[in-house]
C-alpha positions as CSV (number, residue, x, y, z in Angstrom):
1,X,14.6,106.2,-27.5
2,X,14.6,104.8,-24.0
3,X,16.2,101.4,-23.5
4,X,13.6,98.7,-23.5
5,X,11.0,100.8,-25.3
6,X,10.3,99.6,-28.8
7,X,8.2,101.4,-31.5
8,X,5.6,98.7,-31.1
9,X,5.3,99.3,-27.4
10,X,4.9,103.0,-28.0
11,X,2.3,102.5,-30.6
12,X,0.3,100.2,-28.3
13,X,-0.2,103.2,-26.0
14,X,-1.0,105.7,-28.7
15,X,-4.5,107.1,-28.9
16,X,-6.4,105.5,-31.8
17,X,-7.8,107.6,-34.7
18,X,-11.5,107.5,-34.5
19,X,-14.7,109.3,-35.6
20,X,-13.3,109.9,-39.1
21,X,-15.7,111.2,-41.7
22,X,-15.8,113.1,-45.0
23,X,-17.8,116.3,-44.9
24,X,-20.2,116.7,-46.5
25,X,-20.7,113.0,-46.6
26,X,-22.6,113.3,-49.9
27,X,-22.7,116.3,-52.2
28,X,-23.8,117.2,-55.8
29,X,-21.2,118.6,-58.3
30,X,-21.3,122.4,-58.8
31,X,-20.2,124.2,-62.0
32,X,-21.2,123.5,-65.6
33,X,-20.5,121.2,-68.5
34,X,-16.9,120.0,-68.6
35,X,-16.1,122.1,-65.5
36,X,-17.7,120.5,-62.4
37,X,-16.1,120.8,-59.0
38,X,-16.8,120.2,-55.3
39,X,-14.9,120.8,-52.1
40,X,-14.7,118.2,-49.3
41,X,-12.7,117.9,-46.1
42,X,-12.1,115.1,-43.6
43,X,-12.6,115.3,-39.9
44,X,-11.2,112.9,-37.2
45,X,-10.4,112.6,-33.6
46,X,-7.6,110.9,-31.7
47,X,-4.4,109.8,-33.1
48,X,-0.9,111.4,-32.8
49,X,0.0,114.5,-34.9
50,X,1.2,115.2,-37.4
51,X,-1.3,113.5,-39.8
52,X,-1.0,112.8,-43.4
53,X,-4.0,112.6,-45.9
54,X,-4.4,110.7,-49.1
55,X,-7.6,111.3,-51.1
56,X,-8.7,109.0,-53.9
57,X,-11.6,108.1,-56.1
58,X,-12.0,105.3,-58.6
59,X,-14.3,107.3,-60.8
60,X,-12.9,107.7,-64.4
61,X,-13.6,111.4,-64.9
62,X,-12.5,112.6,-61.5
63,X,-9.3,114.5,-60.7
64,X,-8.1,115.8,-57.4
65,X,-6.3,119.2,-57.1
66,X,-4.0,118.1,-54.3
67,X,-4.8,114.6,-52.8
68,X,-2.5,115.1,-49.8
69,X,-4.3,117.9,-48.0
70,X,-7.1,117.8,-45.4
71,X,-9.5,120.0,-47.4
72,X,-9.5,119.2,-51.1
73,X,-11.2,120.1,-54.4
74,X,-12.4,117.4,-56.7
75,X,-13.0,118.1,-60.4
76,X,-15.0,116.3,-63.1
77,X,-15.4,116.7,-66.8
78,X,-18.8,115.0,-67.0
79,X,-20.4,115.4,-63.5
80,X,-21.0,111.7,-63.0
81,X,-21.2,110.2,-59.5
82,X,-18.0,109.4,-57.6
83,X,-17.2,107.5,-54.4
84,X,-14.3,109.1,-52.6
85,X,-12.0,108.0,-49.8
86,X,-9.5,109.7,-47.6
87,X,-6.8,107.6,-45.9
88,X,-5.6,109.2,-42.7
89,X,-2.2,108.2,-41.3
90,X,-0.9,109.6,-37.9
91,X,2.7,109.9,-36.7
92,X,2.6,106.5,-35.2
93,X,1.6,104.9,-38.5
94,X,-2.0,104.2,-37.5
95,X,-4.4,104.4,-40.4
96,X,-8.1,104.9,-40.9
97,X,-10.2,105.6,-44.0
98,X,-13.2,107.9,-44.3
99,X,-15.7,107.7,-47.2
100,X,-18.0,110.0,-49.0
101,X,-20.0,110.3,-52.2
102,X,-20.2,112.9,-54.9
103,X,-23.6,112.6,-56.5
104,X,-24.0,113.0,-60.3
105,X,-25.4,116.2,-61.7
106,X,-28.7,114.4,-62.0
107,X,-28.5,113.4,-58.3
108,X,-27.5,109.7,-58.6
109,X,-24.3,108.0,-57.7
């Protein structure tokens, strides 16, 4: 690190992460009883590579195959609706969240 340059000064000039979104933003489960699934990914602009990803959902019946990748598979035993979130962190520690919805098999949240 150069003398007089602190991490906070470096971060101040870092490009922000923006335009973050889950795609598709809402989707209905595929599959059949006790074996529902859907694939989602996150897009974003800006920030400083490398990026880390952390997917989550507060729905009871949802599991995530690997919550630390950009494109992810969600699974559900009952096909109920589920809100999802992906927390994106860049190399400078900047964070932004993107949100999506998995609709229930019947089409509701």
